[in-house]
Structure formats: C-alpha cells, structure tokens
BABA-614817 format. One record per residue: residue in one letter; x, y, z of N, C-alpha, C in turn; residue number from 1; chain. Coordinates in steps of 0.001 Angstrom, whole numbers, plus 500000, padded with zeros to 6 digits. Atoms other than C-alpha are relative to their C-alpha. Example, Ala and Ser with C-alpha at 12.3 -4.5 7.8 and 13.67 -1.06 7.14 Angstrom:
<nodes>
<'A'; <500890; 498810; 500000>; <512300; 495500; 507800>; <500900; 501200; 500000>; 1; 'A'>
<'S'; <499180; 498810; 499940>; <513670; 498940; 507140>; <499230; 501090; 500730>; 2; 'A'>
</nodes>
This chain:
<nodes>
<'M'; <499309; 498708; 500079>; <392210; 014459; 076202>; <499790; 500763; 501302>; 1; 'A'>
<'T'; <500089; 499219; 498765>; <393004; 016525; 079290>; <499994; 501478; 499656>; 2; 'A'>
<'I'; <500099; 498563; 500249>; <391887; 020169; 079156>; <500135; 500732; 501321>; 3; 'A'>
<'T'; <499813; 499235; 498786>; <393145; 022608; 081771>; <499289; 501332; 499887>; 4; 'A'>
<'P'; <500662; 498694; 500051>; <391294; 025799; 082733>; <500956; 501063; 499486>; 5; 'A'>
<'L'; <499178; 498947; 500591>; <392530; 028885; 080909>; <499713; 501343; 500647>; 6; 'A'>
<'P'; <500216; 498659; 499467>; <393037; 032220; 082652>; <499758; 500993; 498888>; 7; 'A'>
<'A'; <500394; 499017; 501005>; <391781; 035326; 080874>; <501186; 500545; 499219>; 8; 'A'>
<'E'; <498862; 499388; 500678>; <395281; 036587; 080052>; <500560; 499133; 498875>; 9; 'A'>
<'F'; <499484; 500842; 501071>; <395888; 033638; 077716>; <499680; 500572; 498624>; 10; 'A'>
<'A'; <500328; 499390; 501297>; <394165; 035546; 074908>; <501128; 500907; 499549>; 11; 'A'>
<'A'; <498916; 499081; 500337>; <396827; 038245; 075003>; <501297; 499237; 499741>; 12; 'A'>
<'H'; <498778; 500781; 500189>; <399594; 035640; 075327>; <500041; 499370; 498609>; 13; 'A'>
<'F'; <500022; 500647; 501304>; <398494; 033766; 072221>; <500086; 501015; 498866>; 14; 'A'>
<'D'; <499913; 498967; 501030>; <397991; 036946; 070197>; <501444; 500477; 499848>; 15; 'A'>
<'A'; <498608; 499541; 500044>; <401498; 038116; 071135>; <500912; 498922; 499418>; 16; 'A'>
<'L'; <499191; 501100; 500516>; <402943; 034679; 070364>; <499917; 499920; 498480>; 17; 'A'>
<'V'; <500169; 500082; 501453>; <401482; 034635; 066853>; <500662; 501190; 499317>; 18; 'A'>
<'R'; <499378; 498815; 500601>; <402616; 038206; 066145>; <501517; 499885; 499972>; 19; 'A'>
<'A'; <498543; 500066; 499882>; <406171; 037393; 067261>; <500603; 498786; 499304>; 20; 'A'>
<'M'; <499500; 501232; 500591>; <406466; 034144; 065324>; <501048; 500275; 498918>; 21; 'A'>
<'P'; <499006; 499845; 501075>; <409658; 033895; 063223>; <499438; 499465; 498693>; 22; 'A'>
<'P'; <500445; 500573; 501281>; <409177; 033225; 059493>; <500152; 498485; 500011>; 23; 'A'>
<'I'; <499966; 501463; 499989>; <408383; 029544; 058940>; <501296; 499476; 499394>; 24; 'A'>
<'A'; <498788; 500466; 500686>; <411384; 029223; 056608>; <501237; 500037; 500889>; 25; 'A'>
<'T'; <498829; 499878; 499124>; <413755; 030192; 059451>; <499773; 499390; 501377>; 26; 'A'>
<'L'; <500320; 500527; 498667>; <412063; 028445; 062373>; <500943; 498875; 500400>; 27; 'A'>
<'R'; <499067; 501106; 499736>; <414526; 025527; 062061>; <501387; 500492; 500400>; 28; 'A'>
<'H'; <498668; 499481; 499701>; <417531; 027809; 062530>; <500286; 499931; 501496>; 29; 'A'>
<'D'; <499603; 500209; 498607>; <419413; 027116; 065755>; <500521; 501314; 500582>; 30; 'A'>
<'N'; <499595; 498719; 499414>; <419410; 030556; 067394>; <499135; 500310; 501218>; 31; 'A'>
<'P'; <500720; 499718; 498757>; <418274; 032075; 070725>; <498573; 500484; 499789>; 32; 'A'>
<'E'; <501339; 499468; 500237>; <415271; 033895; 069227>; <499001; 498872; 499728>; 33; 'A'>
<'N'; <500886; 501123; 500286>; <413779; 030681; 067839>; <499790; 499122; 501228>; 34; 'A'>
<'H'; <500127; 500809; 498788>; <414518; 028778; 071046>; <499010; 500642; 500975>; 35; 'A'>
<'E'; <500899; 499303; 499084>; <412714; 031442; 073080>; <498553; 499886; 499540>; 36; 'A'>
<'W'; <501368; 500068; 500516>; <409676; 031459; 070790>; <499430; 498589; 500146>; 37; 'A'>
<'L'; <500466; 501374; 499903>; <409419; 027665; 070682>; <499748; 499594; 501447>; 38; 'A'>
<'G'; <500208; 500317; 498594>; <409800; 027416; 074444>; <498701; 500576; 500534>; 39; 'A'>
<'L'; <501253; 499385; 499558>; <406974; 029875; 075072>; <498804; 499319; 499343>; 40; 'A'>
<'A'; <501087; 500678; 500698>; <404825; 028199; 072423>; <499705; 498650; 500641>; 41; 'A'>
<'A'; <500192; 501313; 499376>; <405384; 024774; 074005>; <499290; 500136; 501343>; 42; 'A'>
<'H'; <500641; 499782; 498699>; <404396; 026146; 077416>; <498519; 500325; 499847>; 43; 'A'>
<'L'; <501391; 499601; 500175>; <401194; 027788; 076178>; <499143; 498857; 499452>; 44; 'A'>
<'V'; <500739; 501140; 500540>; <400161; 024752; 074146>; <499765; 498965; 501095>; 45; 'A'>
<'Q'; <500143; 500952; 498893>; <400794; 022502; 077164>; <498935; 500440; 500985>; 46; 'A'>
<'E'; <500978; 499481; 499047>; <398714; 024762; 079417>; <498586; 499945; 499435>; 47; 'A'>
<'T'; <501310; 500044; 500641>; <395871; 024713; 076901>; <499485; 498571; 499885>; 48; 'A'>
<'D'; <500407; 501377; 500283>; <395836; 020998; 076081>; <501224; 499120; 500233>; 49; 'A'>
<'S'; <498806; 500760; 499630>; <398262; 018573; 077743>; <500373; 498956; 498947>; 50; 'A'>
<'S'; <499698; 500997; 501031>; <397934; 015913; 075022>; <500665; 500649; 498797>; 51; 'A'>
<'R'; <499403; 499286; 501124>; <398652; 018408; 072274>; <501370; 500544; 500378>; 52; 'A'>
<'G'; <498703; 499523; 499540>; <401492; 019763; 074391>; <501089; 498959; 499831>; 53; 'A'>
<'I'; <499029; 501077; 500187>; <403224; 016378; 074331>; <500360; 499864; 498523>; 54; 'A'>
<'L'; <499759; 500100; 501442>; <402811; 016170; 070557>; <500840; 501165; 499506>; 55; 'A'>
<'F'; <499242; 498813; 500412>; <404142; 019720; 070181>; <501479; 499809; 500310>; 56; 'A'>
<'R'; <498596; 500182; 499624>; <407344; 018843; 072056>; <500681; 498919; 499156>; 57; 'A'>
<'I'; <499445; 501033; 500882>; <407834; 015689; 069980>; <500344; 500599; 498635>; 58; 'A'>
<'E'; <499757; 499378; 501306>; <407484; 017685; 066762>; <501116; 501040; 500083>; 59; 'A'>
<'M'; <498964; 498992; 499831>; <409695; 020456; 068126>; <501386; 499362; 499986>; 60; 'A'>
<'A'; <498711; 500688; 499973>; <412492; 017943; 068732>; <500455; 499614; 498596>; 61; 'A'>
<'K'; <499652; 500401; 501371>; <412344; 016963; 065052>; <500643; 501130; 499201>; 62; 'A'>
<'L'; <499399; 498883; 500739>; <413421; 020445; 063985>; <501510; 499846; 499883>; 63; 'A'>
<'Y'; <498544; 500077; 499964>; <417015; 019675; 064953>; <500513; 498567; 499957>; 64; 'A'>
<'S'; <499602; 501409; 499967>; <417053; 015888; 064564>; <500352; 499443; 498623>; 65; 'A'>
<'G'; <499733; 500489; 501338>; <417615; 015691; 060805>; <498878; 499145; 499457>; 66; 'A'>
<'S'; <501158; 500761; 500472>; <414117; 014412; 060144>; <499962; 499968; 498479>; 67; 'A'>
<'N'; <500062; 500166; 501457>; <413542; 013100; 056624>; <498733; 500567; 499383>; 68; 'A'>
<'R'; <501216; 499420; 500541>; <410263; 014966; 056232>; <500317; 501045; 498933>; 69; 'A'>
<'M'; <499864; 498931; 500980>; <409679; 017413; 053427>; <500326; 501302; 500718>; 70; 'A'>
<'P'; <499660; 498727; 499354>; <411196; 020842; 054212>; <498751; 500817; 500326>; 71; 'A'>
<'G'; <501118; 499165; 499582>; <408758; 022980; 056178>; <498836; 499241; 500605>; 72; 'A'>
<'E'; <501159; 500751; 499512>; <406396; 020142; 057144>; <499894; 500065; 501526>; 73; 'A'>
<'T'; <500014; 499939; 498540>; <407395; 020035; 060828>; <499641; 501398; 500478>; 74; 'A'>
<'E'; <500292; 498622; 499613>; <407317; 023829; 061036>; <498511; 500309; 499859>; 75; 'A'>
<'R'; <501421; 499734; 500220>; <403817; 023965; 059576>; <499130; 499281; 501036>; 76; 'A'>
<'L'; <500744; 500717; 498962>; <402613; 021331; 062064>; <500042; 500752; 501329>; 77; 'A'>
<'L'; <499867; 499247; 498745>; <403956; 023359; 064993>; <499136; 501257; 499975>; 78; 'A'>
<'V'; <500782; 498769; 500119>; <402383; 026575; 063754>; <498512; 499682; 500030>; 79; 'A'>
<'S'; <501413; 500403; 500010>; <399091; 024787; 063112>; <499516; 499695; 501405>; 80; 'A'>
<'M'; <500408; 500310; 498625>; <399017; 023515; 066706>; <499837; 501272; 500831>; 81; 'A'>
<'V'; <500137; 498719; 499289>; <399606; 027031; 068028>; <498679; 500670; 499616>; 82; 'A'>
<'Q'; <501246; 499380; 500459>; <396733; 028344; 065898>; <498778; 499247; 500531>; 83; 'A'>
<'Q'; <501121; 500784; 499482>; <394451; 025489; 066982>; <499760; 500286; 501469>; 84; 'A'>
<'C'; <500147; 499696; 498577>; <395145; 026206; 070638>; <499467; 501411; 500204>; 85; 'A'>
<'K'; <500532; 498632; 499936>; <394492; 029891; 070057>; <498485; 499982; 499810>; 86; 'A'>
<'M'; <501431; 500083; 500249>; <391069; 029013; 068627>; <499284; 499259; 501126>; 87; 'A'>
<'T'; <500582; 500714; 498864>; <390405; 026539; 071466>; <499736; 500970; 501144>; 88; 'A'>
<'W'; <500174; 499021; 498926>; <390971; 029331; 073964>; <498821; 500916; 499707>; 89; 'A'>
<'R'; <501047; 499040; 500356>; <388689; 031699; 072072>; <498612; 499399; 500171>; 90; 'A'>
<'F'; <501337; 500596; 499965>; <385775; 029278; 071793>; <499606; 499570; 501408>; 91; 'A'>
<'R'; <500320; 500409; 498633>; <386028; 028112; 075403>; <499771; 501178; 500927>; 92; 'A'>
<'S'; <500099; 498857; 499092>; <386141; 031607; 076844>; <499087; 501093; 499460>; 93; 'A'>
<'A'; <500732; 498826; 500481>; <384880; 034426; 074663>; <499055; 499713; 498855>; 94; 'A'>
<'G'; <500833; 500292; 501159>; <383320; 032739; 071661>; <500439; 500795; 498788>; 95; 'A'>
<'P'; <499649; 499278; 501222>; <383363; 034167; 068115>; <500033; 501511; 500219>; 96; 'A'>
<'L'; <499869; 498549; 499897>; <384365; 037800; 067672>; <498949; 500711; 499160>; 97; 'A'>
<'A'; <500875; 499104; 500755>; <381952; 040499; 066584>; <500317; 501409; 500481>; 98; 'A'>
<'V'; <499603; 498642; 499630>; <383079; 044127; 066514>; <499209; 500986; 499150>; 99; 'A'>
<'A'; <500787; 498979; 500693>; <380825; 047065; 065643>; <500736; 501340; 500060>; 100; 'A'>
<'F'; <499332; 498700; 500087>; <382112; 050484; 064539>; <498969; 501062; 499641>; 101; 'A'>
<'E'; <500885; 498883; 500301>; <380192; 053724; 064637>; <500473; 500685; 498714>; 102; 'A'>
<'P'; <499582; 499275; 501206>; <380212; 055898; 061488>; <501193; 500912; 500271>; 103; 'A'>
<'R'; <498826; 499122; 499968>; <383389; 057850; 060779>; <501032; 499552; 501047>; 104; 'A'>
<'R'; <498949; 500574; 499159>; <385686; 055512; 062701>; <500919; 499126; 499124>; 105; 'A'>
<'P'; <499231; 500807; 500950>; <387918; 054412; 059789>; <501265; 499395; 500597>; 106; 'A'>
<'F'; <498776; 500564; 499427>; <391057; 053984; 061870>; <499696; 498811; 500895>; 107; 'A'>
<'D'; <500355; 501118; 499130>; <389331; 051757; 064419>; <499730; 498741; 499180>; 108; 'A'>
<'Y'; <500288; 501133; 500880>; <388055; 049534; 061613>; <501294; 499444; 499412>; 109; 'A'>
<'F'; <498726; 500417; 500574>; <391442; 049437; 059891>; <500864; 499277; 501025>; 110; 'A'>
<'D'; <499130; 500566; 498970>; <393245; 048672; 063152>; <499558; 498592; 500386>; 111; 'A'>
<'E'; <500504; 501348; 499696>; <390996; 045672; 063824>; <500370; 499028; 498882>; 112; 'A'>
<'V'; <499629; 500860; 501131>; <391564; 044244; 060328>; <501503; 499741; 500007>; 113; 'A'>
<'R'; <498544; 500152; 499934>; <395293; 044858; 060714>; <500392; 498885; 500969>; 114; 'A'>
<'K'; <499680; 501038; 499023>; <395352; 042626; 063800>; <499776; 498611; 499428>; 115; 'A'>
<'Y'; <500257; 501302; 500609>; <393800; 039767; 061861>; <501102; 499662; 498996>; 116; 'A'>
<'I'; <498963; 500238; 501011>; <396323; 040185; 059046>; <501317; 499617; 500662>; 117; 'A'>
<'E'; <498729; 500262; 499332>; <399289; 040261; 061415>; <500021; 498650; 500703>; 118; 'A'>
<'S'; <500048; 501303; 499346>; <398098; 037045; 063063>; <500238; 498850; 499025>; 119; 'A'>
<'A'; <499858; 501051; 501005>; <398420; 035102; 059791>; <501426; 499454; 499994>; 120; 'A'>
<'T'; <498691; 500641; 500040>; <401255; 032609; 059630>; <500265; 499275; 498682>; 121; 'A'>
<'T'; <499802; 500689; 501277>; <400679; 030917; 056258>; <499319; 500703; 498829>; 122; 'A'>
<'E'; <500735; 499442; 501142>; <398032; 032702; 054160>; <498946; 501010; 500445>; 123; 'A'>
<'V'; <501069; 499017; 499860>; <395765; 035737; 053943>; <499174; 499963; 498722>; 124; 'A'>
<'F'; <500881; 500101; 501164>; <392744; 035412; 051625>; <498905; 501053; 500132>; 125; 'A'>
<'F'; <501005; 498942; 500015>; <390735; 038598; 050937>; <499006; 499744; 498872>; 126; 'A'>
<'I'; <501086; 500180; 500962>; <387388; 038294; 049166>; <499149; 501265; 500045>; 127; 'A'>
<'D'; <500679; 498709; 499968>; <385943; 041673; 048196>; <499915; 500534; 498562>; 128; 'A'>
<'P'; <500114; 499535; 501388>; <384552; 042909; 044845>; <500512; 501411; 499781>; 129; 'A'>
<'Y'; <499643; 498592; 500161>; <385639; 046495; 045546>; <501450; 500308; 500371>; 130; 'A'>
<'M'; <498587; 499736; 499746>; <389347; 046066; 046328>; <500612; 500748; 498816>; 131; 'A'>
<'D'; <499357; 499222; 501055>; <391435; 048595; 044396>; <501456; 500247; 500362>; 132; 'A'>
<'A'; <498583; 499736; 499757>; <394975; 050024; 044312>; <500253; 500464; 501433>; 133; 'A'>
<'A'; <499818; 499494; 498634>; <394514; 051828; 047645>; <499945; 498870; 501021>; 134; 'A'>
<'F'; <500091; 501144; 499099>; <393604; 048513; 049272>; <501381; 499389; 500241>; 135; 'A'>
<'V'; <498685; 500627; 499890>; <397095; 047169; 048574>; <500887; 500743; 500980>; 136; 'A'>
<'S'; <499135; 499223; 499114>; <398939; 050008; 050286>; <499456; 500083; 501412>; 137; 'A'>
<'R'; <500618; 499902; 498680>; <396472; 050045; 053166>; <500256; 498749; 500841>; 138; 'A'>
<'Y'; <499994; 501230; 499211>; <396637; 046394; 054189>; <501204; 499077; 499793>; 139; 'A'>
<'L'; <499003; 501035; 500248>; <399333; 044305; 052525>; <501340; 500222; 500687>; 140; 'A'>
<'P'; <498746; 499867; 499256>; <402341; 045898; 054292>; <499985; 499313; 501366>; 141; 'A'>
<'F'; <500080; 500645; 498689>; <401082; 044170; 057465>; <500038; 498479; 499903>; 142; 'A'>
<'V'; <499846; 501441; 500182>; <401413; 040678; 055975>; <501434; 499611; 500365>; 143; 'A'>
<'K'; <498672; 500430; 499572>; <404330; 038840; 057600>; <500798; 499412; 498839>; 144; 'A'>
<'P'; <499168; 500648; 501016>; <407302; 037691; 055492>; <499695; 498501; 499935>; 145; 'A'>
<'G'; <500254; 501421; 500187>; <406654; 034257; 054038>; <498539; 499616; 499952>; 146; 'A'>
<'V'; <501438; 500271; 500037>; <402853; 034531; 054290>; <499470; 500312; 498601>; 147; 'A'>
<'K'; <500551; 499805; 501335>; <401071; 034096; 050958>; <498719; 500830; 500061>; 148; 'A'>
<'V'; <501192; 499163; 500102>; <398311; 036455; 049824>; <499172; 499547; 498800>; 149; 'A'>
<'R'; <500925; 500222; 501117>; <395255; 035637; 047728>; <498940; 501096; 500025>; 150; 'A'>
<'L'; <500993; 498951; 500141>; <392919; 038350; 046460>; <498978; 499564; 498959>; 151; 'A'>
<'L'; <501085; 500299; 500937>; <389553; 037537; 044889>; <499182; 501266; 499854>; 152; 'A'>
<'G'; <500647; 498720; 500221>; <388206; 040728; 043365>; <499058; 499977; 498818>; 153; 'A'>
<'S'; <500955; 499936; 501099>; <385780; 041980; 040750>; <500007; 501364; 499326>; 154; 'A'>
<'N'; <500324; 498756; 500692>; <384811; 045572; 039982>; <501198; 500840; 499580>; 155; 'A'>
<'K'; <498853; 499136; 500274>; <388215; 047283; 040095>; <501263; 499167; 499805>; 156; 'A'>
<'I'; <498949; 501009; 500087>; <390380; 044358; 039084>; <501281; 500509; 499348>; 157; 'A'>
<'M'; <498789; 499540; 500681>; <392785; 046209; 036748>; <500830; 500925; 500883>; 158; 'A'>
<'A'; <499277; 499133; 499063>; <393666; 048880; 039305>; <500635; 499161; 501108>; 159; 'A'>
<'L'; <499479; 500890; 498970>; <394090; 046155; 041909>; <501196; 499216; 499468>; 160; 'A'>
<'K'; <498902; 500774; 500597>; <396297; 044123; 039549>; <501274; 500824; 499911>; 161; 'A'>
<'A'; <498808; 499163; 500161>; <398650; 047017; 038837>; <500712; 500198; 501331>; 162; 'A'>
<'A'; <499394; 499761; 498691>; <399201; 047772; 042529>; <500546; 498711; 500603>; 163; 'A'>
<'A'; <499569; 501270; 499421>; <399409; 044117; 043611>; <501264; 499477; 499331>; 164; 'A'>
<'E'; <498838; 500470; 500746>; <401932; 043299; 040890>; <501252; 500752; 500422>; 165; 'A'>
<'M'; <498844; 499210; 499593>; <404248; 046150; 041836>; <500382; 499715; 501445>; 166; 'A'>
<'Y'; <499693; 500268; 498593>; <403921; 045459; 045560>; <500651; 498625; 500155>; 167; 'A'>
<'S'; <499435; 501344; 499930>; <404634; 041755; 045047>; <501478; 500005; 499628>; 168; 'A'>
<'E'; <498608; 499938; 500450>; <407846; 042565; 043169>; <500871; 500734; 501013>; 169; 'A'>
<'Q'; <499199; 499189; 499086>; <409032; 045215; 045624>; <500170; 499350; 501362>; 170; 'A'>
<'A'; <499967; 500540; 498644>; <408160; 043445; 048876>; <500303; 498506; 500040>; 171; 'A'>
<'N'; <499729; 501442; 500087>; <408899; 039891; 047664>; <498912; 499191; 500706>; 172; 'A'>
<'V'; <501160; 500691; 499441>; <405411; 038754; 048663>; <499297; 499242; 498876>; 173; 'A'>
<'T'; <500720; 500792; 500995>; <403635; 035962; 046800>; <498526; 500384; 500024>; 174; 'A'>
<'I'; <501387; 499546; 500079>; <400270; 037379; 045650>; <499309; 499313; 498829>; 175; 'A'>
<'G'; <500855; 500531; 501043>; <397596; 035527; 043714>; <498782; 500892; 499859>; 176; 'A'>
<'L'; <501153; 499125; 500244>; <394828; 037599; 042109>; <499100; 499370; 498950>; 177; 'A'>
<'R'; <500961; 500557; 500955>; <391682; 036280; 040438>; <498705; 500812; 500025>; 178; 'A'>
<'H'; <501243; 499247; 500187>; <388425; 037728; 039164>; <498816; 499045; 500005>; 179; 'A'>
<'S'; <501251; 500758; 500005>; <384929; 036436; 039865>; <498878; 500987; 500264>; 180; 'A'>
<'K'; <501162; 499175; 499712>; <381411; 037797; 040273>; <499370; 499557; 501314>; 181; 'A'>
<'F'; <500572; 500309; 498697>; <380138; 037962; 043853>; <499710; 501315; 500712>; 182; 'A'>
<'H'; <500407; 498786; 499299>; <378880; 040404; 046475>; <500630; 500134; 501388>; 183; 'A'>
<'D'; <499601; 499936; 498588>; <380096; 039502; 049983>; <501466; 500368; 500182>; 184; 'A'>
<'R'; <498631; 499653; 499662>; <383282; 040543; 051756>; <500466; 499129; 501175>; 185; 'A'>
<'Y'; <499464; 500882; 498972>; <385362; 038030; 053736>; <501522; 500129; 500067>; 186; 'A'>
<'L'; <498560; 500145; 499805>; <388849; 037670; 055164>; <500219; 498652; 500665>; 187; 'A'>
<'I'; <499708; 501330; 499457>; <390125; 034124; 055712>; <501484; 499942; 500348>; 188; 'A'>
<'I'; <498640; 500034; 499487>; <393253; 033680; 057819>; <500456; 498559; 500183>; 189; 'A'>
<'D'; <499373; 501318; 499843>; <395418; 030555; 057475>; <499046; 498836; 499746>; 190; 'A'>
<'R'; <501018; 501027; 500270>; <392370; 028614; 056213>; <499385; 499447; 501285>; 191; 'A'>
<'L'; <500517; 500421; 498698>; <391337; 028434; 059871>; <498963; 500956; 500565>; 192; 'A'>
<'E'; <500889; 498982; 499456>; <389538; 031691; 060680>; <499394; 500797; 498861>; 193; 'A'>
<'C'; <500696; 499241; 501044>; <386967; 033644; 058667>; <499256; 501167; 500637>; 194; 'A'>
<'Y'; <500670; 498799; 499515>; <385713; 037198; 059194>; <499218; 500622; 498848>; 195; 'A'>
<'Q'; <500839; 499327; 501002>; <382863; 038873; 057325>; <499910; 501478; 500339>; 196; 'A'>
<'S'; <500133; 498558; 499831>; <382767; 042627; 056803>; <498673; 500454; 499409>; 197; 'A'>
<'S'; <501297; 499521; 500490>; <379454; 044436; 056426>; <500150; 500880; 498763>; 198; 'A'>
<'G'; <499736; 499167; 501174>; <381023; 046747; 053836>; <501355; 499650; 499422>; 199; 'A'>
<'S'; <498704; 500257; 500615>; <384039; 046806; 051579>; <501128; 500321; 500973>; 200; 'A'>
<'F'; <498834; 499714; 499162>; <387405; 046627; 053321>; <500595; 501357; 499652>; 201; 'A'>
<'N'; <499512; 498676; 500395>; <388258; 049789; 051366>; <499376; 501124; 500809>; 202; 'A'>
<'H'; <500756; 498876; 499432>; <385600; 051860; 053122>; <499453; 499717; 501395>; 203; 'A'>
<'G'; <500477; 500313; 498658>; <385029; 050185; 056495>; <500266; 501129; 500980>; 204; 'A'>
<'G'; <499860; 498919; 499036>; <384465; 052671; 059296>; <499777; 501369; 499406>; 205; 'A'>
<'G'; <500243; 498721; 500660>; <383406; 055386; 056833>; <498691; 500640; 500418>; 206; 'A'>
<'K'; <501230; 499261; 499698>; <380082; 057186; 056572>; <498947; 499146; 500685>; 207; 'A'>
<'A'; <500999; 500893; 499409>; <378028; 054149; 057550>; <500624; 499185; 501130>; 208; 'A'>
<'A'; <499529; 500899; 498949>; <378279; 051961; 060633>; <500547; 498730; 499353>; 209; 'A'>
<'S'; <499360; 501194; 500557>; <380464; 048884; 060073>; <500017; 498888; 501023>; 210; 'A'>
<'L'; <500009; 501167; 499132>; <380553; 045375; 061465>; <500974; 498960; 499467>; 211; 'A'>
<'L'; <499139; 501129; 500305>; <383213; 042659; 061515>; <499552; 498830; 500862>; 212; 'A'>
<'V'; <500535; 501156; 499277>; <381906; 039222; 062469>; <500796; 498759; 499630>; 213; 'A'>
<'Q'; <499329; 501268; 500265>; <383785; 035971; 062839>; <498967; 498937; 499630>; 214; 'A'>
<'I'; <500880; 501075; 500455>; <382111; 033146; 060911>; <500516; 498680; 500576>; 215; 'A'>
<'V'; <499582; 501247; 499364>; <382185; 029880; 062843>; <499199; 498819; 499466>; 216; 'A'>
<'D'; <500822; 501149; 500389>; <379264; 027521; 062195>; <499994; 499778; 498489>; 217; 'A'>
<'A'; <500070; 500112; 501457>; <379192; 028284; 058464>; <501375; 500092; 499335>; 218; 'A'>
<'F'; <498661; 499785; 500554>; <382965; 028508; 058035>; <500328; 499032; 498865>; 219; 'A'>
<'E'; <499648; 500975; 501026>; <383412; 025282; 056075>; <499222; 500235; 498706>; 220; 'A'>
<'S'; <500807; 499727; 501191>; <380556; 026184; 053722>; <500516; 501224; 499260>; 221; 'A'>
<'I'; <499473; 498781; 500613>; <381885; 029698; 053118>; <501333; 499716; 499318>; 222; 'A'>
<'Q'; <498694; 500322; 500572>; <385381; 028384; 052545>; <499850; 499183; 498719>; 223; 'A'>
<'S'; <500220; 500835; 501175>; <384118; 025754; 050100>; <499480; 500821; 498819>; 224; 'A'>
<'I'; <500578; 499162; 501056>; <382077; 028312; 048140>; <501079; 500847; 499325>; 225; 'A'>
<'Y'; <499036; 499067; 500586>; <384947; 030741; 047698>; <501273; 499317; 499514>; 226; 'A'>
<'E'; <498917; 500768; 500627>; <387588; 028093; 047059>; <499573; 499586; 498596>; 227; 'A'>
<'A'; <500509; 500355; 501332>; <385363; 026983; 044170>; <500024; 501213; 499076>; 228; 'A'>
<'R'; <499950; 498780; 500819>; <385061; 030587; 042945>; <501447; 500331; 499626>; 229; 'A'>
<'W'; <498581; 499752; 500286>; <388830; 030949; 043221>; <500486; 499063; 498897>; 230; 'A'>
<'A'; <499548; 500980; 500989>; <389420; 027765; 041241>; <499439; 500317; 498605>; 231; 'A'>
<'A'; <500639; 499691; 501285>; <387004; 028925; 038514>; <500256; 501413; 499513>; 232; 'A'>
<'G'; <499815; 498598; 500334>; <388087; 032569; 038533>; <501037; 500235; 498905>; 233; 'A'>
<'T'; <499021; 499585; 501014>; <390012; 034390; 035825>; <501297; 500419; 500691>; 234; 'A'>
<'V'; <498718; 499743; 499344>; <393708; 034502; 036748>; <500614; 501302; 499482>; 235; 'A'>
<'Y'; <499300; 498755; 500341>; <395342; 037953; 036811>; <501430; 500008; 500529>; 236; 'A'>
<'L'; <498640; 500153; 499455>; <398352; 037136; 038986>; <500137; 498592; 500549>; 237; 'A'>
</nodes>
C-alpha cells in the first residue's frame, strides 16, 4: 500500500466532503452535483491512499454501468471508503479527538456534538440514560436525510418515545428506540467512530465542566457491549 503525506488542510476538506455528501439513495443519479461530489471524493481518497483510490474509481464506475449488485451496495462502499480515509488522516496527523468545555458553555458543547451528527452518512447511535423530549428537538434535526437513528435510553424513556415518534413521522426519519439499564453516555457514528461524553448530552456544557473524548483503542469493546444491550433492550420504537 502506498501512503502519501497529507497536508494539514485535508482535515477540513474531508469534513466538508462528508457534510456535502448527497443522500445515498440519490448518489447513483446522473447529475452535475453528484459528479462534482464523486470527483472531489475520488481525488481526496487518491491523495490519502493510492491503492484505495484505484478501488474507489472502479467502484465509482459501477454506479452507471448497470451493475447487478443489490441496490445501494456500491454507494455504501464508496461512502465507507471516504469515511475510512477521513479516519486515516485523523490518526496519522492529529490522533483521537478530546474537547474540554468550561462550565456554562452549552452552545460550544452542542455545536461540537452537532458536527459529529452532521458527519454521519448511514447511522447515528446515541447511548444516554437521560435523553428526553428536549433531546430530540436539540439534536435530531441535524441528522442527514437517509441516515438512520438509534436511541438507547433509560430514565426518561416515555417522554423520549413521544417526541421521537412524532419527529420520525414528521421528518420521515427512521428512528429505533430501546430501553436498557446503564450509566455511560456515548455517540457512535456510522459504526466507525465513537465519542464519550462526561455528562448527559442533554446537559453538556452546563453548570459543570464537560468533556467529549473519542474512543479508539476500546471502540470494538464498547460497540460490542452496547450492541448486546440494544439487542436485549425493550423495544419502544
């Protein structure tokens, strides 16, 4: 595998690329917007990893070739490669993210979480025992069209259910909601990135100092634990 050096501005390029990504369901459409996005994505992937860049272009050609694959499979492969290259850049340059917030900085905390949500291309998975109705209006409007949402809650599950159910119907967003008993707070993006919050996402940046930390070494263990809790949880939506 050939790895090329990455300039510092690649972080901003990849973040902007993910934010601007068309919905996966429409990525196959033959229009200028998709061509522009795919062209930039192919360039950035090539600059990050030349071997993966070749594979990206091969898969990109299949979008318009009448491939017999299952609908959406090629699109998901392309998006996955973009996300993998984004993580490659992060680990080779800056390492895992850790952001601290002084007390009474609720907007700063919210704005950081919003960025993670907007970067999702397939799924957002919130794990927090204190999510409630206000949580839905605060965060879910920033989920991109076509991105699924999973919420694993506990203490305020009925209030959360009422808001999530109405939002799902109004915004045409697929939301799964389950109940389990746990204490920690995590946000998992696209089953690839995991962030831990020192406090509830409802109250981050409030009276106490807050911390958002990307989980890297223990990611697979954390994901396994909470996938098991999700599978065993009581289904509300």
